[in-house]
N, C-alpha and C positions, 0 to 999 in steps of 0.2 A: 484600426481594427476594433470592432465592436466587442465590448466586454461580455464574456460568457457568464450567464447568470445561474445555470443549473448544471448538475452533474450529467443529466441526460444530454444537454447541449454540448458539454465538454466532450462526451464520448462521440457524439455526432461529428465533431470537428477533428477527432483523432485520426491519425493515418490508418488506412484500412488494414494494413498488415499488423497493426498493434491492437486493434479493437477487441478481438476475442480475448486476449490476455488482460486487457484493461477491464473488460466486463467481468472476467473471472476474479480479478483482484477486488473489484467493487463488491461482488457477491460474498467473497471471503470476509471482507471487512464488515459488511452489513449483517452477515449471519453471526459472526463471532464477537463483534463489538456492538452488541445490540443496545447498550446504554448510550451510545454516541449519536450525535446529530451530524449529518453530512451536509456540506455546503461547499461553495466555491470560496477558497481562501483568498487573502490579499494578494498572493502571488499568482492567482489565476488558475489553480488546479484544485481538485477535490480534496478536502480535508474533513476529518471526523473528530469532533470535540466531545469531551465529557465535561459538562459545565463550560468553563471558559478555557479549558486545557486541551491543546491539540494533542491527539493520541496516535493518529494514523492518517495516511493520505496516499494518493498515487498521482502519477503524471506520465505523460508520454515525452520521450526524449529521442533525439536522432539515433542513439544506440539501443533504444527499446524502452519498454515500460519500467518505471521505477516505483517501488513500494516503499513508503515511509512508515516506519514503526518508531515512534518518538519516545522510546524508552531504551536507551543504549545499554543499560545494565541487563535488561532482558535479552537483547540481541547477543550480548557477550556470552551468555550461557550456552548459546548455540554456535559459538565462533568456529569451532572445528569444522562444522558442516557448512557454515555460511561464508567462510572466509573468501571463497572464490567469487562470490556474487555480491559481497558487501562492499558498499562504496561510501566511505565516510562513517560517521557515527550512527546514523539512523536510516540509511538507504540500502535497499536491496535491488540489484539489477535483475528484475524478474525474467527478462528474456534470456539472460545469461544462465538461467537455471538448468541449462542442458548438462552442466557439470554435476547436477544433483537431480535425482529422479523427481519429476514434477509431483508425484504422489507424496513423496517425503517432504518436499517444500510446502505443499498445501497443509500437511499435518503440522509442521513446525509453525507456520504462519497462524493456523487456527489456534494452536496452543498459546502462542504469544498474545494474540488478540483476546482470547478468553481470559488470560491472566490479567491483562490490562482492564478488561471489562469488569472482572470481579473486584479489582482494587477500587474501581470507581473514579 
């Protein structure tokens, strides 16, 4: 399989039923983590770095889109609301957000990313 070289190409290769959510995740990250540079990471999915530090990313998986926010201590602050969609230390199962109103999830994610962005 040919290596994917851009985020646009990654999205083009994503399953059709996940693309809208993946595009939304990308937009949330790029709007609220404006100090970050996006690229395809070593594992083959989009990552966003500030300097050389990975801060966020996203991927498609058989169970649905995954959002990575690589600051577990920040995610812990929202544990009560995110516990049903959190998978591991840094992953949120975005398509499982049916347990949480999407507008509230967007707001939480925007707050998390803005905090990371401000920290640099």
